[in-house]
C-alpha positions in Angstrom: 0.0 0.0 0.0 2.9 2.4 0.7 4.3 1.8 -2.8 1.1 2.8 -4.6 1.0 6.1 -2.6 4.6 7.0 -3.4 4.1 6.0 -7.1 1.4 8.6 -7.5 3.6 11.2 -5.8 6.3 10.7 -8.4 3.9 11.2 -11.3 2.7 14.4 -9.6 6.2 15.7 -9.1 6.9 15.1 -12.8 3.8 17.0 -13.8 4.6 19.9 -11.5 8.2 20.1 -12.9 6.9 20.1 -16.4 4.4 22.9 -15.7 7.1 24.9 -14.0 9.4 24.4 -17.1 6.7 25.6 -19.5 6.1 28.7 -17.2 9.8 29.6 -17.2 10.0 29.3 -21.0 6.9 31.5 -21.4 8.5 34.1 -19.1 11.7 34.0 -21.1 9.9 34.4 -24.4 7.6 37.3 -23.3 10.6 39.1 -21.8 12.5 39.0 -25.1 9.5 40.5 -27.0 9.2 43.3 -24.5 12.9 44.1 -24.9 12.6 44.2 -28.6 9.6 46.6 -28.4 11.5 48.8 -26.1 14.6 48.9 -28.3 12.4 49.7 -31.3 10.7 52.5 -29.4 14.1 54.0 -28.3 15.3 53.9 -31.9 12.3 55.7 -33.1 12.6 58.4 -30.5 16.3 58.9 -31.0 15.7 59.3 -34.8 13.2 62.1 -34.4 14.0 65.3 -36.2 12.4 68.7 -36.7 9.1 68.7 -38.8 8.3 65.0 -38.1 4.7 64.3 -37.5 4.2 62.4 -34.3 1.4 60.9 -32.3 1.6 61.1 -28.4 -0.5 59.4 -25.7 -4.1 60.3 -26.0 -4.0 60.3 -29.8 -2.9 63.9 -30.2 -1.1 64.5 -33.5 1.5 67.3 -33.8 4.7 68.4 -35.6 8.1 68.4 -33.9 9.4 72.0 -33.6 12.2 71.5 -31.1 14.1 69.4 -28.6 15.4 69.8 -25.0 17.0 67.1 -23.0 14.3 64.4 -22.6 11.5 66.5 -23.9 10.1 67.4 -27.4 8.1 70.5 -28.3 5.3 69.8 -30.7 3.0 72.1 -32.5 -0.6 70.8 -32.4 -2.4 73.7 -34.1 -1.5 77.1 -35.6 -1.3 78.8 -32.1 -0.8 75.9 -29.7 2.5 74.1 -28.8 3.1 71.5 -26.2 6.2 70.2 -24.5 6.0 66.4 -23.9 8.4 63.8 -22.7 10.1 61.8 -25.5 8.7 58.6 -23.8 5.2 60.0 -24.4 5.6 59.7 -28.2 3.7 56.6 -29.5 4.7 56.8 -33.1 6.0 58.8 -36.0 3.8 59.4 -38.9 5.2 59.3 -42.4 
């Protein structure tokens, strides 16, 4: 009777180790994707130049008019300008 109980425990341990291995692989793969997205975003922001059209968080579209340290000044209409963090830029429009 003791052998039957320990045999079931071995199978359970194997299943738990397999689940843990799958979980670790999923964490590794999702981390790599996030790093790629962050690197692409950094490249996009570092390649910004004056007169580029950009979209910032909230869907606001504007034209880059200047730069300071980690901020960008964008013109959103004829008489309105905003200063936003470079990290707030979602994408550059062609």
